[in-house]
C-alpha positions in Angstrom: 0.0 0.0 0.0 1.1 3.6 -0.6 2.2 6.0 2.1 1.5 9.6 3.1 3.2 12.3 5.1 2.8 15.9 6.0 3.0 18.9 8.3 0.4 21.4 9.6 1.8 24.6 11.0 -0.9 25.9 13.3 1.3 28.6 14.6 1.2 30.4 11.3 4.8 29.7 10.4 5.5 28.6 6.8 5.9 24.9 6.1 9.6 24.1 5.6 10.1 22.1 2.3 13.3 20.7 3.8 11.2 19.0 6.6 9.0 17.4 4.0 12.0 16.2 2.1 13.4 14.6 5.3 10.1 12.8 5.8 10.0 11.6 2.3 13.5 10.2 2.3 13.0 8.4 5.6 10.0 6.4 4.3 11.0 6.3 0.6 10.5 2.6 0.5 6.7 3.3 0.5 6.9 4.8 -3.0 8.8 2.7 -5.5 6.4 4.0 -8.2 6.7 7.7 -7.6 4.7 10.2 -5.6 4.1 13.9 -5.1 4.3 16.8 -2.6 2.3 19.9 -2.2 2.3 22.9 0.1 -0.9 24.9 0.5 -0.7 27.7 3.1 -0.1 26.2 6.6 -0.2 22.6 5.3 2.3 20.5 3.4 1.4 17.0 2.3 3.2 14.2 0.4 2.3 10.9 -1.1 4.5 7.9 -2.0 3.0 5.5 -4.5 3.0 1.7 -4.7 1.0 0.6 -7.7 -1.1 -2.5 -6.9 -4.4 -2.3 -8.8 -4.8 -1.1 -12.4 -6.4 2.3 -11.3 -3.3 3.1 -9.3 -1.5 4.1 -12.5 -3.8 7.2 -12.5 -3.0 8.1 -8.9 -2.0 11.8 -8.5 -1.6 12.9 -4.9 -1.8 15.0 -2.9 -5.1 16.1 -4.4 -6.9 19.4 -4.3 -10.6 19.2 -4.0 -13.5 21.5 -3.3 -12.9 21.5 0.4 -9.1 21.6 0.3 -6.0 19.4 0.2 -5.9 15.6 0.9 -3.4 12.8 1.0 -4.5 9.2 1.5 -3.4 5.6 1.3 -6.4 3.6 0.3 -7.5 0.3 -1.1 -11.3 0.3 -1.2 -13.7 -2.7 -1.0 -16.8 -0.6 -1.8 -15.3 1.0 -4.9 -18.3 0.3 -7.2 -20.8 1.7 -4.6 -18.7 4.9 -4.3 -18.4 5.3 -8.1 -22.2 5.1 -8.3 -22.8 7.4 -5.3 -20.4 10.0 -6.7 -21.9 9.9 -10.2 -18.7 8.8 -11.9 -19.6 7.6 -15.5 -18.8 3.9 -16.1 -16.5 4.8 -19.0 -14.4 7.0 -16.7 -14.3 4.6 -13.8 -11.0 2.8 -14.8 -9.2 6.1 -14.6 -10.3 6.9 -11.1 -7.9 5.7 -8.4 -9.1 4.7 -5.0 -7.3 7.8 -3.6 -9.3 10.0 -6.1 -12.5 8.5 -4.9 -11.7 9.2 -1.2 -11.0 12.8 -2.1 -14.3 13.1 -3.9 -16.0 11.5 -1.0 -14.5 14.0 1.4 -15.8 16.8 -0.8 -19.2 15.3 -0.7 -19.5 14.2 3.0 -16.8 16.1 4.9 -15.8 14.7 8.2 -18.6 12.1 7.8 -16.6 10.5 5.0 -15.4 7.7 7.2 -18.8 6.1 7.4 -18.8 5.8 3.6 -15.4 4.1 3.2 -14.8 0.3 3.3 -11.4 -1.3 2.9 -7.9 -0.5 4.1 -7.4 3.3 4.2 -5.9 6.2 6.1 -6.1 9.9 5.2 -5.1 13.4 6.1 -7.4 16.2 4.8 -7.1 20.0 5.1 -10.5 21.8 5.1 -9.5 25.3 3.8 -12.8 27.0 4.8 -13.0 25.6 8.3 -9.2 25.8 8.8 -9.1 22.3 10.2 -7.0 19.2 9.6 -8.6 15.8 9.7 -7.1 12.3 10.2 -9.1 9.2 9.5 -8.3 5.5 9.7 -10.3 2.3 8.7 -12.2 0.4 11.4 -9.6 -2.3 12.0 -6.5 -0.1 11.5 -5.2 -2.1 8.5 -3.6 1.1 7.1 -1.2 2.9 9.5 -1.2 6.6 10.4 1.0 8.2 13.1 1.3 11.8 14.3 3.6 14.0 16.4 2.8 17.3 17.9 5.7 19.7 18.2 6.1 23.3 19.0 3.5 25.0 16.8 3.0 22.1 14.4 1.4 18.6 13.8 3.3 16.1 11.6 1.8 12.9 10.3 2.9 9.9 8.3 2.2 6.3 7.5 5.6 5.4 9.0 7.2 6.4 12.3 10.5 6.8 10.4 9.2 10.0 8.8 8.3 11.6 12.1 11.5 10.5 13.7 13.4 12.2 10.9 12.1 15.6 11.9 14.6 18.0 13.5 14.5 18.7 17.3 12.2 15.8 18.1 12.8 14.2 21.5 13.2 10.4 21.2 12.3 8.9 24.6 10.8 5.4 25.2 7.2 5.2 26.1 7.5 2.9 29.1 3.8 2.1 29.3 3.8 0.9 25.7 6.9 -1.2 26.3 5.3 -2.7 29.4 2.2 -3.6 27.4 4.4 -5.4 24.9 6.1 -7.4 27.7 2.8 -8.5 29.3 1.1 -9.2 26.0 -1.6 -6.7 26.7 -3.2 -5.2 23.6 -4.6 -2.1 25.3 -3.4 1.3 24.2 -3.7 1.4 20.4 -2.7 5.1 20.3 0.7 4.5 21.9 4.0 3.8 20.1 7.4 2.8 21.5 8.3 6.6 21.5 6.8 9.0 24.0 4.8 11.7 22.2 4.6 9.8 18.9 1.0 8.5 18.6 -1.0 6.4 16.3 -4.4 7.3 15.0 -6.7 4.6 16.4 -8.7 2.5 14.0 -12.4 3.5 13.5 -11.5 7.1 14.7 -11.5 10.5 13.1 -9.3 13.2 14.6 -9.6 17.0 14.1 -6.9 19.6 14.6 -7.3 23.4 14.6 -5.0 26.3 15.4 -5.4 25.4 19.0 -4.2 21.8 18.5 -6.3 18.7 19.0 -10.0 19.7 18.6 -11.7 16.4 18.6 -11.2 12.6 18.5 -14.4 10.7 17.6 -15.1 7.0 17.1 -17.2 6.6 14.0 -17.9 2.9 14.2 -18.9 0.4 16.9 -19.7 -3.3 16.8 -22.6 -2.8 19.1 -26.3 -2.1 18.6 -27.0 -4.2 15.5 -30.3 -5.9 14.9 -29.9 -9.6 14.2 -30.6 -11.0 10.8 -33.5 -13.4 10.7 -33.9 -15.8 7.8 -36.5 -18.4 7.5 -34.2 -21.3 6.7 -30.7 -22.1 8.1 -29.4 -22.6 4.5 -30.0 -18.9 3.8 -27.4 -17.9 6.4 -24.8 -20.2 4.7 -25.7 -18.8 1.3 -25.5 -15.2 2.5 -22.2 -15.9 4.3 -20.6 -17.3 1.2 -21.9 -14.5 -0.9 -20.3 -11.9 1.4 -17.0 -13.9 1.7 -16.7 -14.5 -2.0 -17.2 -10.8 -2.7 -14.6 -9.9 -0.1 -12.0 -12.2 -1.7 -12.8 -10.9 -5.2 -12.2 -7.3 -3.9 -8.7 -8.3 -3.0 -7.9 -9.7 -6.4 -8.2 -6.6 -8.6 -4.4 -6.5 -9.0 -2.7 -7.7 -12.2 0.5 -8.6 -10.3 1.2 -12.1 -9.0 -0.9 -13.2 -6.0 0.3 -15.3 -3.1 -1.2 -16.5 0.2 0.1 -17.1 3.6 -1.4 -20.6 4.2 -1.6 -22.4 7.5 -3.3 -25.7 8.3 -6.3 -23.9 9.7 -9.7 -22.8 8.5 -9.2 -19.1 8.0 -6.3 -18.8 5.6 -7.4 -22.1 4.1 -10.8 -20.8 3.2 -9.2 -17.7 1.7 -7.1 -19.9 -0.6 -10.2 -22.1 -1.3 -12.2 -19.1 -2.6 -9.3 -17.3 -4.3 -7.9 -20.2 -6.3 -10.9 -20.8 -8.6 -11.4 -17.0 -9.2 -7.8 -16.7 -10.3 -8.0 -19.9 -12.4 -10.9 -18.4 -14.2 -8.5 -15.6 -15.2 -5.8 -18.0 -16.2 -3.7 -17.0 -13.2 -1.7 -18.9 -10.6 -1.8 -18.7 -6.8 1.4 -19.3 -4.8 0.7 -20.5 -1.2 3.5 -20.2 1.4 3.4 -22.4 4.5 5.8 -21.9 7.4 7.2 -25.3 8.5 9.6 -26.1 11.3 13.3 -26.5 10.4 14.0 -28.5 13.6 11.9 -31.0 15.5 8.7 -29.2 16.7 9.3 -30.3 20.3 7.7 -27.1 21.6 4.3 -28.2 20.5 1.8 -28.0 23.4 -1.0 -30.5 23.9 -3.9 -30.0 21.5 -1.8 -28.2 18.9 -0.1 -29.1 15.7 3.5 -28.1 15.4 3.9 -28.8 11.7 0.9 -27.7 9.6 2.3 -28.7 6.2 0.1 -31.8 5.7 -3.2 -30.0 6.5 -2.1 -27.0 4.5 -1.1 -29.2 1.6 -4.5 -31.0 1.6 -6.2 -27.6 1.4 -3.9 -26.3 -1.4 -4.5 -29.5 -3.4 -8.2 -29.4 -3.1 -8.3 -25.7 -3.9 -7.2 -26.2 -7.5 -4.5 -27.2 -9.9 -3.4 -23.5 -10.2 -2.1 -23.5 -6.6 1.6 -23.9 -6.2 2.3 -24.8 -2.6 5.7 -23.8 -1.2 7.2 -24.7 2.2 9.2 -22.0 4.1 11.4 -23.5 6.8 13.3 -20.3 7.3 16.5 -22.3 8.1 18.7 -19.4 7.0 16.9 -16.8 9.2 17.9 -16.3 12.8 15.5 -15.6 15.7 17.4 -12.5 16.9 18.1 -11.5 13.3 14.4 -11.5 12.8 13.8 -9.3 15.8 16.5 -6.8 14.6 15.0 -6.8 11.1 11.6 -6.0 12.5 13.1 -3.1 14.5 14.8 -1.9 11.3 11.4 -1.7 9.6 9.0 -0.6 12.3 11.2 1.2 14.9 9.6 -0.5 17.9 9.2 -3.9 19.5 6.1 -6.1 19.0 4.2 -8.9 20.7 4.9 -11.8 18.3 8.7 -11.4 18.4 9.3 -15.2 18.1 7.5 -15.3 14.7 9.5 -12.6 13.0 12.1 -14.9 11.5 9.5 -16.9 9.4 7.5 -13.7 8.6 10.7 -12.3 7.2 11.3 -15.4 5.2 7.8 -15.4 3.6 7.9 -11.7 2.8 11.3 -12.0 1.1 10.0 -15.0 -0.8 7.2 -12.8 -2.0 9.5 -10.1 -3.0 11.8 -12.5 -5.0 8.8 -13.8 -6.9 7.5 -10.3 -7.7 4.3 -10.8 -5.7 2.0 -7.8 -5.5 -0.7 -9.1 -3.1 -0.3 -11.5 -0.2 -3.6 -12.9 0.9 -4.0 -13.6 4.6 -6.7 -14.7 7.1 -5.5 -12.9 10.2 -9.0 -11.7 11.4 -10.7 -15.0 10.6 -11.1 -16.1 14.2 -13.3 -13.0 14.7 -15.3 -13.3 11.5 -15.4 -16.3 9.1 -14.7 -19.0 11.7 -16.2 -17.2 14.7 -16.9 -20.0 17.1 -20.0 -18.5 18.7 -20.8 -17.9 22.4 -23.2 -20.7 22.9 -24.4 -19.3 26.2 -28.2 -19.5 27.0 -27.8 -17.4 30.1 -25.9 -14.7 28.3 -28.6 -14.6 25.6 -31.3 -14.3 28.3 -29.5 -11.5 30.1 -29.2 -9.6 26.8 -32.9 -10.0 26.1 -32.3 -12.3 23.2 -35.1 -14.8 24.0 -35.3 -16.3 20.6 -31.6 -17.1 20.5 -31.7 -18.5 24.0 -34.6 -20.8 23.0 -32.9 -22.0 19.9 -29.7 -22.7 21.8 -31.6 -24.8 24.3 -33.3 -26.6 21.4 -30.4 -27.1 19.0 -27.2 -26.1 20.9 -26.4 -29.5 22.4 -27.0 -33.0 21.1 -28.8 -34.2 24.3 -30.1 -32.8 27.7 -27.1 -34.1 29.6 -24.6 -32.1 27.5 -27.0 -29.1 27.7 -26.7 -29.3 31.5 -23.0 -29.6 31.3 -22.5 -26.8 28.8 -24.9 -24.3 30.3 -24.6 -25.0 34.0 -21.6 -27.0 35.0 -19.0 -25.4 32.6 -19.7 -21.8 33.7 -19.2 -22.9 37.3 -16.0 -24.7 36.4 -14.7 -21.6 34.6 -15.4 -19.5 37.7 -13.7 -22.1 39.9 -10.7 -22.2 37.6 -10.4 -18.4 37.7 -10.6 -18.4 41.4 -7.9 -21.1 41.6 -5.6 -19.1 39.3 -6.1 -16.0 41.5 -5.7 -17.8 44.8 -2.7 -20.0 44.1 -0.5 -16.9 44.1 -2.5 -14.1 45.8 0.4 -11.8 46.1 1.7 -12.4 42.5 0.2 -11.0 39.3 -0.8 -13.6 36.7 1.3 -11.9 34.0 4.5 -12.7 35.9 4.2 -16.3 34.7 4.7 -15.2 31.0 6.4 -11.8 31.1 9.8 -10.4 31.7 8.5 -7.1 33.0 10.3 -5.9 36.1 7.9 -5.9 39.1 9.1 -2.6 40.3 8.5 -1.0 36.9 5.0 -2.6 36.8 4.3 -0.9 40.2 5.7 2.4 38.9 3.4 2.2 35.9 0.5 0.9 37.9 0.0 -2.0 35.5 -2.3 -4.1 37.7 -4.7 -1.2 38.4 -4.8 -0.2 34.8 -5.7 -3.8 33.9 -8.5 -3.9 36.4 -9.9 -0.5 35.3 -9.9 -1.7 31.7 -11.7 -4.9 32.6 -8.7 -7.0 31.4 -8.0 -10.4 32.9 -4.3 -11.4 32.5 -5.3 -15.1 33.2 -6.9 -15.2 29.8 -9.9 -17.0 31.3 -13.0 -15.7 29.6 -16.3 -15.7 31.4 -19.1 -17.7 29.7 -21.2 -14.5 30.2 -18.9 -12.4 28.1 -19.9 -11.9 24.5 -16.8 -12.8 22.4 -17.8 -10.3 19.7 -17.7 -7.4 22.2 -14.3 -8.7 23.4 -12.8 -9.1 19.9 -13.8 -5.8 18.3 -12.3 -3.0 20.3 -10.4 -0.6 18.0 -9.1 1.4 21.0 -7.6 -1.8 22.5 -5.0 -3.2 20.2 -1.9 -2.6 18.2 -3.9 -3.6 15.1 -1.8 -3.9 12.0 0.4 -0.8 12.1 3.6 -2.8 12.4 2.8 -5.0 9.4 2.2 -1.9 7.2 5.9 -1.1 7.5 6.8 -4.8 6.8 4.7 -4.8 3.7 6.0 -1.5 2.4 9.6 -2.6 3.0 9.1 -5.5 0.6 6.7 -3.7 -1.8 4.0 -6.3 -1.1 0.4 -5.4 -0.1 -1.0 -7.7 2.5 -4.8 -8.1 2.1 -7.2 -9.9 4.4 -10.6 -10.8 3.0 -11.6 -11.9 6.5 -11.3 -8.3 7.6 -13.8 -7.1 5.0 -16.2 -4.5 6.5 -19.4 -5.9 4.9 -18.5 -9.4 5.9 -17.8 -8.3 9.4 -21.0 -6.4 9.6 -22.9 -9.5 8.4 -21.2 -11.7 11.0 -22.0 -9.3 13.8 -25.7 -9.6 12.9 -25.9 -13.4 12.6 -27.7 -14.9 15.6 -25.5 -17.0 17.9 -27.4 -20.2 17.3 -26.0 -20.2 13.8 -22.4 -20.4 15.1 -23.0 -22.9 17.9 -25.1 -26.0 17.1 -25.2 -29.6 18.3 -22.2 -28.9 20.5 -20.1 -27.8 17.6 -18.3 -24.4 17.5 -17.9 -22.4 14.2 -20.9 -24.2 12.9 -21.7 -21.6 10.2 -18.2 -22.1 8.7 -18.4 -25.9 8.9 -21.6 -25.9 7.0 -20.3 -23.5 4.4 -17.0 -25.3 3.7 -17.9 -28.9 4.4 -17.5 -29.9 0.7 -15.1 -27.1 -0.3 -12.2 -27.9 2.0 -10.7 -31.2 3.4 -12.8 -32.6 6.3 -9.6 -32.9 8.5 -9.2 -29.1 8.2 -12.9 -28.0 8.5 -13.6 -30.3 11.5 -10.2 -30.2 13.1 -10.2 -30.1 16.9 -6.6 -29.2 17.1 -5.1 -25.9 16.1 -1.8 -25.1 14.6 1.1 -23.7 16.6 3.6 -21.2 15.1 7.3 -21.5 15.7 7.0 -24.9 17.5 10.7 -25.4 16.8 11.6 -22.2 18.5 13.5 -23.9 21.4 15.9 -25.7 19.1 16.4 -22.6 17.0 17.4 -20.7 20.2 19.8 -23.5 21.2 21.4 -23.4 17.7 21.9 -19.6 18.2 23.1 -19.9 21.8 26.2 -17.8 21.5 24.2 -15.0 19.7 21.6 -15.0 22.6 24.4 -15.0 25.2 26.2 -12.1 23.6 22.9 -10.2 23.2 22.0 -10.7 26.9 25.5 -9.6 27.9 25.2 -6.4 25.8 21.9 -5.5 27.6 23.8 -5.5 30.9 25.2 -2.1 29.9 21.8 -0.6 29.2 20.4 0.8 32.5 17.0 1.4 30.9 16.7 -2.3 29.9 17.6 -3.5 33.4 14.9 -1.2 34.8 12.4 -2.3 32.3 12.6 -6.0 32.6 14.0 -8.8 34.7 17.3 -9.6 33.0 18.1 -12.6 35.3 14.8 -14.1 34.3 15.7 -13.9 30.7 19.0 -15.7 31.5 17.0 -18.3 33.4 14.7 -18.9 30.5 17.7 -19.4 28.2 19.3 -21.9 30.5 16.0 -23.8 30.8 15.5 -24.2 27.1 19.2 -25.2 26.6 18.8 -27.9 29.3 15.6 -29.3 27.8 13.4 -28.3 24.8 9.8 -29.0 25.6 6.5 -27.1 25.4 7.0 -25.4 28.7 10.5 -24.1 28.1 9.7 -23.2 24.5 6.7 -21.2 25.6 8.6 -19.3 28.3 11.4 -18.7 25.8 9.0 -17.1 23.4 6.9 -15.0 25.7 9.7 -14.0 28.1 13.1 -14.4 26.5 12.5 -13.4 22.9 9.9 -10.7 23.6 12.2 -9.3 26.3 15.2 -9.2 24.0 13.0 -7.3 21.5 12.3 -4.6 24.0 15.9 -4.6 25.2 17.3 -4.2 21.7 15.0 -1.3 21.1 16.2 0.4 24.3 19.8 -0.2 23.3 19.3 1.3 19.9 17.6 4.3 21.5 20.7 4.7 23.7 22.8 4.8 20.6 24.2 1.3 20.2 23.3 -2.2 19.2 24.4 -5.8 19.8 
């Protein structure tokens, strides 16, 4: 996807072209196909172009419209609807880029434009008449947008690098954000690893005036939707497949080669299953990459699959003869090298640090093959394969009497299982939660899987923040909690900002049909009894793909596990890990941030024995801690 950058001088000073040039150079990898830059009064904006779809050849940004100046990075799913609403003649449509349509939409609807856009998008728009600057970002934050407020100005960009390149900016770590990374808490989506450098939150529109921030409004919420009621169960399946197929087709407008990140699971598998025949009809191929272990997957926990190749290959084979299935064992990619590479691209640590080595391998394989679009199914657990709540009591408490009745009637195969599911299991979940809390009453649950220094946690008041946010660090969900409310919180999550930099770095656009807005809206309106039936979770998905995907994938009880060979990889890089930990001893900020002896302990444990427990601790404590440590070391002016 393309990138944007710019500056608003609300103090009346002129925009310095040199500053814009600095920003452009810092994130130049966003624009291999050109770009543009414009200064209009107190605002300067730039655009860097990556051509993906045919219409992108006509992209000319920043654009001047009736309201003012706009720069946006956009790939729209509702392009046809916008063309019609904006009265664009069919003969002219091929020459209207998605960015042009967003600009026209802003002219038509002003700051309400966000409710008319579907897809992956982020924009900055200057309203000349109102003398206001607007930032907007799609509901799931698939397109990145950051901003920084300095003395008399606001700067914004798709990449942190552009903001960090500005003169006289103070680069200090945001300790709360780093702590959230260490405890795996996806809470403060507006924070970055740098204090004062913020991210526009998904599903929000922000307004800036001459006085600075004038408004920050959420324009979308998953709540308050009336359920869809069809007469027959089959109608839900048909509507689901119609929405899903349309979502996949929207991601295949490109003329460039298409690939997919394929696991052994339902989500990415269903994306490949739908995409392959569409591409075959155009005489095109689909390359499916599957990450496989290079060493023995001895870190696989019970109920998981450490090597997903067989399941993924069964899906790829059934999807069509035009699917080329490629295994990626990432044997030439180191764990720490992957963490460093991520820091090079994103300028901040992330939660899935132990996966960076194979993500890098897949992205570089895409770049070598000239792939333009990489299809993924990252949001599928929340949408296409949503498992359902299956709670009669929760439905009753929400006033959903019809759903409660149908769950009683069809939710379980017999009365005994109905009693177990609806009465006994909720009591057991409560008992389990109490046990986890009482077994270590003076110890926070996150200490079992995090390297965060206890004193730093007290300084940041992490436990109280978690309680105020309603977050449970035991990860035990109440049977009375609607999973849909839990999953869709734009304000709580790091979303996909980091991957935007990864994609741009490799000139590959990562598209997720399972994150499609219309599909998501449909899923949110489907009654719960369609997802949970006869004791089976994800029942809507299973009915839809029963004869489209292998049964061993559709009805699998076990899930895949990424980086199941992590323990052996760490042992093979032992000297690198030891040198890295030794180098962190000289970084006071790192020793204050996390428990360095605990990192050493985790390393010693996995060297002594590679098993699911030591591998899990190595991933969540050791590798994630090293990611934070390397960031702090770089900030201090050195690296290991």
